[in-house]
C-alpha positions as semicolon CSV with decimal commas, in nm:
position;residue;x (nm);y (nm);z (nm)
1;M;-1,243;-0,457;0,932
2;L;-1,262;-0,809;1,065
3;R;-1,319;-0,818;1,438
4;D;-1,026;-0,869;1,676
5;E;-1,193;-1,173;1,825
6;D;-1,210;-1,328;1,477
7;R;-0,835;-1,287;1,445
8;L;-0,794;-1,508;1,754
9;E;-0,987;-1,796;1,599
10;T;-0,767;-2,105;1,589
11;Y;-0,790;-2,446;1,429
12;P;-0,846;-2,752;1,653
13;T;-0,528;-2,882;1,813
14;F;-0,419;-3,245;1,805
15;S;-0,203;-3,424;2,060
16;I;0,070;-3,635;1,904
17;S;0,224;-3,918;2,099
18;Q;0,594;-3,987;2,085
19;G;0,532;-4,277;1,850
20;D;0,338;-4,055;1,616
21;A;0,588;-3,772;1,624
22;L;0,704;-3,847;1,272
23;A;0,352;-3,887;1,137
24;K;0,242;-3,662;0,858
25;R;0,124;-3,325;0,987
26;P;-0,250;-3,281;0,914
27;T;-0,331;-3,026;0,647
28;K;-0,559;-2,732;0,716
29;L;-0,819;-2,908;0,503
30;E;-0,816;-3,206;0,741
31;L;-0,831;-2,976;1,042
32;L;-1,131;-2,792;0,902
33;Q;-1,308;-3,118;0,819
34;K;-1,252;-3,249;1,174
35;A;-1,384;-2,922;1,312
36;G;-1,728;-3,002;1,176
37;P;-1,976;-2,754;1,028
38;P;-1,867;-2,390;1,053
39;P;-2,063;-2,171;1,296
40;K;-2,308;-1,914;1,171
41;S;-2,055;-1,635;1,200
42;S;-1,817;-1,824;0,965
43;R;-1,536;-1,734;1,199
44;A;-1,313;-2,010;1,059
45;T;-1,353;-1,864;0,711
46;E;-1,275;-1,516;0,837
47;T;-0,964;-1,652;1,008
48;V;-0,843;-1,798;0,680
49;C;-0,914;-1,463;0,513
50;N;-0,704;-1,286;0,775
51;E;-0,420;-1,529;0,713
52;F;-0,457;-1,469;0,339
53;L;-0,426;-1,092;0,386
54;D;-0,123;-1,144;0,610
55;Y;0,028;-1,360;0,335
56;L;-0,026;-1,083;0,078
57;R;0,139;-0,837;0,313
58;S;0,439;-1,038;0,431
59;E;0,510;-1,274;0,142
60;C;0,384;-1,088;-0,166
61;H;0,478;-0,741;-0,039
62;L;0,168;-0,581;-0,189
63;A;0,098;-0,214;-0,127
64;A;-0,123;-0,121;0,170
65;N;-0,395;0,018;-0,057
66;T;-0,400;-0,305;-0,261
67;I;-0,431;-0,515;0,053
68;A;-0,713;-0,290;0,178
69;A;-0,895;-0,344;-0,153
70;Y;-0,848;-0,722;-0,123
71;G;-0,984;-0,700;0,231
72;R;-1,303;-0,527;0,112
73;D;-1,346;-0,782;-0,166
74;M;-1,297;-1,073;0,073
75;R;-1,555;-0,931;0,316
76;R;-1,803;-0,919;0,030
77;F;-1,717;-1,276;-0,065
78;T;-1,742;-1,416;0,290
79;T;-2,075;-1,239;0,342
80;W;-2,204;-1,409;0,027
81;L;-2,057;-1,744;0,135
82;G;-2,223;-1,733;0,477
83;T;-2,178;-2,068;0,651
84;G;-2,070;-2,248;0,335
85;A;-1,754;-2,456;0,347
86;L;-1,460;-2,333;0,140
87;N;-1,364;-2,686;0,035
88;Q;-1,712;-2,751;-0,107
89;I;-1,737;-2,451;-0,340
90;S;-1,781;-2,539;-0,707
91;I;-1,731;-2,346;-1,028
92;S;-2,109;-2,320;-1,047
93;D;-2,115;-2,149;-0,706
94;L;-1,846;-1,902;-0,809
95;S;-2,027;-1,827;-1,134
96;S;-2,336;-1,746;-0,929
97;Y;-2,127;-1,512;-0,715
98;V;-1,999;-1,327;-1,020
99;G;-2,358;-1,306;-1,144
100;E;-2,462;-1,142;-0,817
101;L;-2,179;-0,890;-0,853
102;N;-2,320;-0,796;-1,193
103;E;-2,672;-0,772;-1,054
104;A;-2,543;-0,538;-0,782
105;E;-2,451;-0,298;-1,066
106;L;-2,090;-0,266;-0,960
107;A;-1,855;-0,091;-1,198
108;P;-1,684;-0,331;-1,442
109;A;-1,346;-0,252;-1,287
110;S;-1,482;-0,338;-0,940
111;I;-1,621;-0,670;-1,064
112;A;-1,290;-0,753;-1,230
113;R;-1,102;-0,674;-0,909
114;N;-1,340;-0,892;-0,705
115;V;-1,285;-1,181;-0,946
116;V;-0,907;-1,141;-0,926
117;A;-0,930;-1,135;-0,545
118;V;-1,127;-1,462;-0,538
119;R;-0,892;-1,629;-0,785
120;T;-0,589;-1,525;-0,581
121;F;-0,759;-1,637;-0,260
122;F;-0,825;-1,985;-0,396
123;K;-0,467;-2,016;-0,517
124;Y;-0,364;-1,945;-0,159
125;L;-0,614;-2,201;-0,024
126;Q;-0,472;-2,465;-0,258
127;L;-0,117;-2,374;-0,158
128;E;-0,208;-2,414;0,210
129;G;-0,391;-2,743;0,156
130;I;-0,729;-2,600;0,255
131;V;-0,878;-2,697;-0,081
132;E;-0,758;-2,981;-0,304
133;S;-0,859;-2,823;-0,634
134;N;-0,902;-2,464;-0,747
135;P;-1,243;-2,401;-0,909
136;A;-1,166;-2,029;-0,934
137;E;-0,915;-2,101;-1,213
138;L;-1,210;-2,154;-1,445
139;I;-1,369;-1,814;-1,382
140;A;-1,333;-1,587;-1,681
141;T;-1,185;-1,249;-1,592
142;Q;-1,426;-0,974;-1,686
143;K;-1,296;-0,697;-1,908
144;M;-1,166;-0,435;-1,673
145;W;-1,283;-0,133;-1,861
146;E;-1,613;-0,161;-2,040
147;R;-1,658;0,203;-1,957
148;V;-1,415;0,464;-2,080
149;P;-1,206;0,624;-1,802
150;G;-1,266;0,994;-1,747
151;V;-1,013;1,193;-1,949
152;L;-0,966;1,569;-1,960
153;S;-0,906;1,749;-2,287
154;T;-0,576;1,933;-2,329
155;R;-0,763;2,263;-2,291
156;Q;-0,920;2,146;-1,965
157;V;-0,580;2,036;-1,837
158;E;-0,428;2,376;-1,915
159;G;-0,706;2,552;-1,724
160;F;-0,681;2,310;-1,435
161;L;-0,304;2,348;-1,398
162;A;-0,344;2,726;-1,394
163;S;-0,618;2,719;-1,129
164;P;-0,404;2,789;-0,817
165;R;-0,383;3,166;-0,757
166;K;-0,104;3,364;-0,598
167;S;-0,354;3,464;-0,331
168;D;-0,373;3,098;-0,222
169;V;-0,154;3,034;0,083
170;Y;0,031;2,735;-0,061
171;W;-0,005;2,808;-0,431
172;Q;0,359;2,728;-0,516
173;R;0,322;2,379;-0,371
174;D;-0,013;2,321;-0,535
175;V;0,106;2,431;-0,879
176;A;0,409;2,202;-0,853
177;M;0,197;1,913;-0,730
178;L;-0,059;1,941;-1,012
179;E;0,216;1,980;-1,270
180;V;0,389;1,665;-1,144
181;L;0,065;1,466;-1,151
182;Y;0,007;1,546;-1,517
183;A;0,373;1,551;-1,626
184;T;0,452;1,204;-1,490
185;G;0,120;1,016;-1,481
186;C;0,208;0,902;-1,130
187;R;-0,055;0,775;-0,890
188;A;-0,154;0,999;-0,599
189;S;0,027;0,777;-0,347
190;E;0,339;0,783;-0,565
191;V;0,342;1,163;-0,584
192;C;0,300;1,191;-0,206
193;S;0,595;0,958;-0,147
194;I;0,841;1,137;-0,380
195;R;1,145;1,243;-0,179
196;V;1,371;1,535;-0,259
197;R;1,660;1,297;-0,322
198;D;1,448;1,103;-0,574
199;M;1,464;1,392;-0,819
200;S;1,726;1,445;-1,086
201;L;1,599;1,769;-1,234
202;S;1,909;1,830;-1,444
203;E;1,848;1,495;-1,613
204;K;1,471;1,557;-1,621
205;F;1,392;1,234;-1,435
206;L;1,250;1,140;-1,099
207;K;1,229;0,808;-0,920
208;C;0,895;0,689;-0,786
209;E;0,788;0,382;-0,594
210;G;0,481;0,208;-0,731
211;K;0,265;-0,085;-0,627
212;G;0,443;-0,360;-0,442
213;G;0,744;-0,138;-0,377
214;K;0,852;-0,148;-0,741
215;Q;1,062;0,150;-0,840
216;R;1,080;0,316;-1,180
217;M;1,235;0,622;-1,338
218;V;0,985;0,866;-1,488
219;P;1,068;1,157;-1,721
220;I;0,945;1,500;-1,620
221;G;0,895;1,809;-1,835
222;S;1,037;2,160;-1,811
223;R;0,716;2,323;-1,683
224;A;0,689;2,079;-1,394
225;I;1,059;2,127;-1,317
226;A;1,020;2,505;-1,308
227;A;0,722;2,469;-1,072
228;I;0,919;2,236;-0,842
229;V;1,217;2,472;-0,830
230;R;0,995;2,768;-0,742
231;Y;0,818;2,570;-0,471
232;C;1,147;2,454;-0,319
233;E;1,297;2,802;-0,326
234;E;0,997;2,995;-0,197
235;L;0,787;2,767;0,025
236;R;0,911;2,418;0,104
237;G;1,180;2,532;0,349
238;K;0,925;2,731;0,549
239;L;0,695;2,428;0,571
240;A;0,983;2,196;0,664
241;E;1,072;2,417;0,962
242;K;0,738;2,329;1,121
243;S;0,822;1,958;1,134
244;P;0,996;1,817;1,445
245;H;1,222;1,616;1,214
246;P;1,365;1,716;0,874
247;P;1,115;1,573;0,622
248;E;1,241;1,378;0,321
249;E;0,927;1,407;0,111
250;L;0,894;1,675;-0,155
251;F;0,535;1,780;-0,094
252;L;0,462;1,892;0,262
253;S;0,148;1,987;0,451
254;R;0,113;2,307;0,652
255;S;0,246;2,118;0,956
256;G;0,563;2,025;0,770
257;R;0,477;1,658;0,738
258;A;0,442;1,464;0,416
259;L;0,123;1,543;0,227
260;D;-0,105;1,237;0,224
261;R;-0,315;1,118;-0,067
262;I;-0,643;1,219;0,098
263;H;-0,520;1,579;0,121
264;L;-0,403;1,557;-0,239
265;W;-0,741;1,422;-0,347
266;R;-0,920;1,712;-0,174
267;L;-0,693;1,969;-0,338
268;V;-0,762;1,824;-0,682
269;K;-1,137;1,842;-0,614
270;F;-1,105;2,200;-0,489
271;Y;-0,922;2,327;-0,796
272;A;-1,147;2,132;-1,033
273;K;-1,450;2,300;-0,881
274;R;-1,282;2,640;-0,910
275;V;-1,245;2,610;-1,289
276;G;-1,576;2,434;-1,347
277;I;-1,445;2,088;-1,434
278;D;-1,649;1,772;-1,375
279;P;-1,667;1,723;-0,994
280;S;-1,593;1,352;-1,035
281;I;-1,233;1,436;-1,129
282;S;-0,963;1,277;-0,913
283;P;-0,583;1,255;-0,918
284;H;-0,628;0,941;-1,127
285;S;-0,805;1,150;-1,393
286;L;-0,475;1,326;-1,458
287;R;-0,307;0,986;-1,489
288;H;-0,570;0,883;-1,745
289;S;-0,524;1,210;-1,930
290;F;-0,144;1,175;-1,927
291;A;-0,159;0,832;-2,094
292;T;-0,433;0,921;-2,341
293;H;-0,263;1,240;-2,458
294;L;0,070;1,059;-2,506
295;L;-0,089;0,786;-2,717
296;A;-0,290;1,039;-2,915
297;G;0,038;1,214;-2,993
298;G;0,190;0,894;-3,130
299;A;0,379;0,759;-2,827
300;D;0,471;0,391;-2,827
301;L;0,235;0,181;-2,615
302;R;0,514;-0,008;-2,437
303;L;0,693;0,313;-2,342
304;V;0,370;0,447;-2,193
305;Q;0,331;0,117;-2,008
306;E;0,677;0,164;-1,857
307;M;0,606;0,523;-1,754
308;L;0,279;0,424;-1,588
309;G;0,438;0,129;-1,410
310;H;0,186;-0,122;-1,545
311;A;0,285;-0,486;-1,503
312;S;0,071;-0,586;-1,803
313;I;0,043;-0,406;-2,134
314;Q;-0,324;-0,505;-2,141
315;T;-0,387;-0,249;-1,868
316;T;-0,220;0,023;-2,075
317;Q;-0,434;-0,072;-2,376
318;I;-0,729;0,077;-2,189
319;Y;-0,614;0,414;-2,317
320;T;-0,608;0,303;-2,679
321;H;-0,975;0,213;-2,631
322;V;-1,034;0,567;-2,507
323;E;-0,889;0,710;-2,827
324;H;-1,085;0,466;-3,041
325;S;-1,411;0,573;-2,878
326;R;-1,332;0,937;-2,949
327;L;-1,243;0,861;-3,309
328;K;-1,582;0,696;-3,353
329;K;-1,760;1,000;-3,213
330;V;-1,569;1,234;-3,446
331;H;-1,643;1,008;-3,743
332;Q;-2,012;0,991;-3,662
333;R;-2,032;1,365;-3,616
334;F;-1,845;1,484;-3,923
335;H;-1,845;1,211;-4,187
336;P;-2,124;1,267;-4,443
337;R;-2,209;0,897;-4,464
338;A;-2,154;0,799;-4,101
């Protein structure tokens, strides 16, 4: 987190006489130039970064997790920048920064996200008049997935979904939760925010809220519906009684409050360990598996894109790459002339 004192950093003020009242208001670029060289702590840069994050929150309405990711990326960028001036950065400088990200052996997806963060940041700087040109426009976006996302086989999924036991205290909830994760391909945060009124089980649909507050309708299968009904009939009411206020969310913790994504993440890890699945599995692994299994079964790419809530079909095409990589392995293993 940026320090509170950094948030109080202000640009130099200028007194305007009555005769100059109609004069053009100085841009932030002019203010920064008049301020002279930035101090070693680059507090002016950090202030601009804080304003950028506030802009993403209030104007772009990005999700809290997305803003947190941008914040981490901007801290990395400002650390690299040091006392350098934002309005003096060139495309060569930014290329060097991307090179250092590669040398740090970050995952391709992390590098791509850092690049997107910098490009978005410089668009904001140009919009605010802090920079006159945008060198970040010329940075090539790295392929997001040079590594194949972790995907479970259908057999692994079946074992995983059956891992909660009736001896587990909240097994009805956990079965329903795991079934919904795989049946819908929803993100962990989306599953945690599902409300009872968002479900239309008779129509086999539920409404979920994705990144940026965007809502979509997602189909849900009969097994997941049966698990939800059992959970609501046998357990949810008992959990809801423990809350001081009637909870709207479907999945509740033992205290009767909405289950958060950290709790969900831990439960997925717990059940994966129980059945001997790769410990690196996460709720997102079920999302990957959902998409890959649909495409392997012949589902239309654009329909899968809509179910996942992807803004760009290029993101959904990740999963076609997964299938292609598996096809190559099968070909190499079984074809006599591979």
